[in-house]
DRENPA-3360 file (N, C-alpha, C; in nm, 2 decimals, always signed):
BEGIN
1 = MVGFGKLK = +5.87/-4.82/-0.77/+5.96/-4.81/-0.65/+6.08/-4.73/-0.68 ~ +6.12/-4.74/-0.81/+6.25/-4.67/-0.84/+6.23/-4.52/-0.82 ~ +6.12/-4.46/-0.86/+6.09/-4.32/-0.84/+6.10/-4.28/-0.69 ~ +6.05/-4.36/-0.60/+6.06/-4.34/-0.46/+6.20/-4.35/-0.41 ~ +6.28/-4.44/-0.47/+6.42/-4.46/-0.43/+6.50/-4.33/-0.47 ~ +6.47/-4.28/-0.59/+6.54/-4.16/-0.64/+6.52/-4.04/-0.55 ~ +6.40/-4.03/-0.49/+6.37/-3.92/-0.40/+6.38/-3.95/-0.25 ~ +6.44/-4.06/-0.22/+6.45/-4.10/-0.08/+6.50/-4.00/+0.01;
9 = AEFDALGV = +6.60/-3.92/-0.03/+6.66/-3.82/+0.06/+6.55/-3.71/+0.09 ~ +6.47/-3.68/+0.00/+6.36/-3.58/+0.02/+6.26/-3.64/+0.12 ~ +6.23/-3.77/+0.10/+6.13/-3.83/+0.20/+6.20/-3.84/+0.34 ~ +6.32/-3.87/+0.34/+6.39/-3.87/+0.47/+6.39/-3.74/+0.54 ~ +6.41/-3.63/+0.46/+6.41/-3.50/+0.52/+6.27/-3.46/+0.58 ~ +6.17/-3.52/+0.52/+6.03/-3.50/+0.57/+6.00/-3.59/+0.68 ~ +6.08/-3.68/+0.72/+6.06/-3.78/+0.82/+5.97/-3.89/+0.78 ~ +5.96/-3.92/+0.65/+5.88/-4.02/+0.59/+5.95/-4.15/+0.58;
17 = TIIAASID = +5.89/-4.26/+0.62/+5.94/-4.39/+0.60/+5.87/-4.46/+0.49 ~ +5.94/-4.51/+0.39/+5.88/-4.58/+0.28/+5.91/-4.73/+0.30 ~ +5.80/-4.81/+0.29/+5.82/-4.96/+0.30/+5.76/-5.01/+0.17 ~ +5.84/-5.09/+0.10/+5.79/-5.16/-0.02/+5.77/-5.30/+0.01 ~ +5.69/-5.37/-0.07/+5.67/-5.51/-0.05/+5.67/-5.58/-0.19 ~ +5.72/-5.70/-0.19/+5.74/-5.77/-0.32/+5.71/-5.92/-0.30 ~ +5.67/-5.98/-0.41/+5.66/-6.12/-0.40/+5.79/-6.19/-0.39 ~ +5.90/-6.12/-0.43/+6.03/-6.18/-0.43/+6.07/-6.21/-0.28;
25 = TGENAQVV = +6.16/-6.31/-0.27/+6.21/-6.34/-0.14/+6.36/-6.35/-0.14 ~ +6.42/-6.35/-0.02/+6.56/-6.37/-0.01/+6.65/-6.28/-0.10 ~ +6.74/-6.33/-0.18/+6.83/-6.25/-0.26/+6.76/-6.16/-0.35 ~ +6.65/-6.21/-0.41/+6.58/-6.13/-0.51/+6.51/-6.01/-0.45 ~ +6.46/-6.02/-0.33/+6.41/-5.91/-0.25/+6.52/-5.81/-0.22 ~ +6.63/-5.87/-0.18/+6.75/-5.78/-0.15/+6.80/-5.70/-0.27 ~ +6.79/-5.76/-0.38/+6.83/-5.69/-0.51/+6.74/-5.57/-0.52 ~ +6.61/-5.58/-0.51/+6.52/-5.47/-0.52/+6.55/-5.36/-0.41;
33 = ADETGLLV = +6.58/-5.41/-0.29/+6.62/-5.31/-0.18/+6.74/-5.24/-0.22 ~ +6.84/-5.31/-0.27/+6.97/-5.25/-0.30/+6.95/-5.15/-0.42 ~ +6.87/-5.18/-0.52/+6.85/-5.09/-0.63/+6.78/-4.97/-0.60 ~ +6.69/-4.98/-0.50/+6.60/-4.86/-0.47/+6.64/-4.79/-0.34 ~ +6.72/-4.85/-0.25/+6.75/-4.79/-0.13/+6.64/-4.79/-0.03 ~ +6.53/-4.87/-0.06/+6.41/-4.87/+0.03/+6.41/-5.00/+0.11 ~ +6.33/-4.99/+0.22/+6.31/-5.12/+0.30/+6.21/-5.20/+0.21 ~ +6.24/-5.33/+0.19/+6.16/-5.41/+0.11/+6.12/-5.54/+0.19;
41 = AGGVTRDD = +5.99/-5.55/+0.21/+5.94/-5.67/+0.28/+5.91/-5.78/+0.16 ~ +5.97/-5.89/+0.17/+5.96/-5.99/+0.07/+5.86/-6.10/+0.10 ~ +5.82/-6.17/+0.00/+5.73/-6.28/+0.02/+5.58/-6.25/+0.02 ~ +5.54/-6.15/-0.04/+5.40/-6.11/-0.05/+5.32/-6.23/-0.12 ~ +5.21/-6.27/-0.06/+5.13/-6.38/-0.10/+4.99/-6.34/-0.15 ~ +4.92/-6.43/-0.21/+4.78/-6.41/-0.25/+4.70/-6.37/-0.13 ~ +4.72/-6.43/-0.02/+4.65/-6.39/+0.11/+4.68/-6.25/+0.15 ~ +4.80/-6.20/+0.13/+4.84/-6.06/+0.16/+4.76/-5.97/+0.07;
49 = AKALDSWW = +4.76/-6.01/-0.06/+4.69/-5.92/-0.16/+4.54/-5.92/-0.12 ~ +4.49/-6.03/-0.08/+4.34/-6.03/-0.04/+4.32/-5.94/+0.08 ~ +4.41/-5.94/+0.18/+4.39/-5.86/+0.30/+4.40/-5.71/+0.26 ~ +4.48/-5.68/+0.16/+4.49/-5.54/+0.12/+4.38/-5.50/+0.02 ~ +4.30/-5.60/-0.03/+4.20/-5.58/-0.13/+4.27/-5.54/-0.26 ~ +4.39/-5.59/-0.28/+4.47/-5.57/-0.40/+4.44/-5.67/-0.51 ~ +4.48/-5.64/-0.63/+4.45/-5.73/-0.74/+4.57/-5.82/-0.76 ~ +4.54/-5.95/-0.75/+4.64/-6.06/-0.77/+4.63/-6.11/-0.91;
57 = EDRRSIIQ = +4.74/-6.11/-0.98/+4.74/-6.16/-1.12/+4.77/-6.31/-1.12 ~ +4.68/-6.39/-1.15/+4.70/-6.54/-1.14/+4.80/-6.59/-1.25 ~ +4.80/-6.53/-1.36/+4.89/-6.58/-1.47/+5.04/-6.58/-1.43 ~ +5.08/-6.47/-1.36/+5.22/-6.46/-1.32/+5.24/-6.47/-1.17 ~ +5.13/-6.49/-1.10/+5.13/-6.51/-0.95/+5.20/-6.39/-0.89 ~ +5.15/-6.27/-0.92/+5.20/-6.15/-0.86/+5.09/-6.05/-0.81 ~ +5.13/-5.97/-0.72/+5.03/-5.86/-0.68/+5.06/-5.74/-0.76 ~ +4.96/-5.68/-0.81/+4.97/-5.55/-0.88/+4.99/-5.44/-0.78;
65 = PSEFLLDT = +5.05/-5.33/-0.82/+5.08/-5.22/-0.72/+4.96/-5.17/-0.65 ~ +4.98/-5.16/-0.52/+4.89/-5.11/-0.42/+4.96/-5.01/-0.33 ~ +4.93/-4.89/-0.34/+5.01/-4.79/-0.27/+4.92/-4.71/-0.17 ~ +4.98/-4.69/-0.05/+4.91/-4.63/+0.06/+5.00/-4.52/+0.12 ~ +4.94/-4.40/+0.15/+5.00/-4.30/+0.23/+4.93/-4.29/+0.36 ~ +5.01/-4.32/+0.47/+4.95/-4.32/+0.60/+5.00/-4.20/+0.68 ~ +4.92/-4.15/+0.77/+4.97/-4.05/+0.86/+5.03/-4.11/+0.98 ~ +5.08/-4.03/+1.08/+5.16/-4.09/+1.19/+5.08/-4.18/+1.28;
73 = SGKVLTSS = +4.94/-4.17/+1.27/+4.86/-4.26/+1.35/+4.82/-4.38/+1.28 ~ +4.86/-4.40/+1.15/+4.83/-4.51/+1.07/+4.70/-4.50/+0.99 ~ +4.64/-4.38/+0.99/+4.52/-4.36/+0.91/+4.56/-4.35/+0.77 ~ +4.49/-4.41/+0.68/+4.51/-4.40/+0.53/+4.46/-4.27/+0.48 ~ +4.56/-4.19/+0.43/+4.53/-4.06/+0.37/+4.49/-4.07/+0.23 ~ +4.55/-4.16/+0.16/+4.52/-4.19/+0.01/+4.57/-4.32/-0.02 ~ +4.51/-4.38/-0.13/+4.55/-4.51/-0.17/+4.53/-4.52/-0.32 ~ +4.61/-4.61/-0.38/+4.60/-4.63/-0.53/+4.61/-4.78/-0.55;
81 = YSSGPIGR = +4.52/-4.83/-0.63/+4.53/-4.97/-0.67/+4.54/-4.99/-0.82 ~ +4.63/-5.06/-0.87/+4.65/-5.08/-1.01/+4.61/-5.23/-1.05 ~ +4.57/-5.24/-1.17/+4.54/-5.38/-1.22/+4.63/-5.41/-1.34 ~ +4.73/-5.33/-1.36/+4.82/-5.35/-1.47/+4.94/-5.25/-1.45 ~ +5.01/-5.23/-1.56/+5.14/-5.15/-1.55/+5.12/-5.00/-1.55 ~ +5.00/-4.95/-1.55/+4.98/-4.81/-1.54/+4.90/-4.77/-1.42 ~ +4.90/-4.64/-1.38/+4.82/-4.60/-1.27/+4.89/-4.60/-1.14 ~ +5.03/-4.59/-1.14/+5.10/-4.58/-1.02/+5.12/-4.44/-0.97;
89 = VDAADVIG = +5.13/-4.43/-0.84/+5.15/-4.30/-0.77/+5.29/-4.25/-0.80 ~ +5.30/-4.12/-0.83/+5.43/-4.05/-0.86/+5.49/-4.01/-0.73 ~ +5.61/-4.04/-0.71/+5.68/-4.00/-0.58/+5.68/-3.85/-0.56 ~ +5.70/-3.77/-0.66/+5.71/-3.63/-0.64/+5.57/-3.58/-0.60 ~ +5.46/-3.64/-0.65/+5.33/-3.60/-0.61/+5.30/-3.63/-0.46 ~ +5.36/-3.74/-0.41/+5.35/-3.77/-0.27/+5.42/-3.67/-0.19 ~ +5.54/-3.63/-0.23/+5.61/-3.52/-0.16/+5.53/-3.39/-0.15 ~ +5.47/-3.36/-0.27/+5.38/-3.24/-0.27/+5.27/-3.25/-0.18;
97 = MIKHRESQ = +5.20/-3.36/-0.17/+5.09/-3.38/-0.09/+5.13/-3.37/+0.06 ~ +5.24/-3.43/+0.10/+5.29/-3.42/+0.23/+5.32/-3.28/+0.27 ~ +5.39/-3.21/+0.18/+5.42/-3.07/+0.21/+5.30/-2.98/+0.22 ~ +5.20/-3.01/+0.14/+5.07/-2.94/+0.15/+5.00/-2.96/+0.28 ~ +4.99/-3.09/+0.32/+4.93/-3.12/+0.45/+5.01/-3.05/+0.57 ~ +5.14/-3.06/+0.56/+5.22/-2.99/+0.67/+5.19/-2.84/+0.67 ~ +5.17/-2.78/+0.56/+5.15/-2.64/+0.55/+5.02/-2.60/+0.61 ~ +4.92/-2.69/+0.62/+4.79/-2.67/+0.66/+4.77/-2.68/+0.82;
105 = K = +4.88/-2.73/+0.88/+4.88/-2.75/+1.03/+4.88/-2.61/+1.10;
% end
């Protein structure tokens, strides 16, 4: 999420809204929002992970990163599911993909 926060101005210029979600609630979720400058939905549960088809880690009771790029109609353009600390989407790559799609219109 930090990488997306660092490039938030570029996403804003493209008209992109980034929404993050976390198992954290209340003050802890707000800390993440403050650190990244992103909208953060708190309180992600095992049921939420299941609905997204994401990997839920029982040992720590957390959802592993699940990232989605949606178009303006809500269609999923790309997705990434991680089962550990690697394999996350790079924010700069997302900007590149959005710019490429826009150039094809």
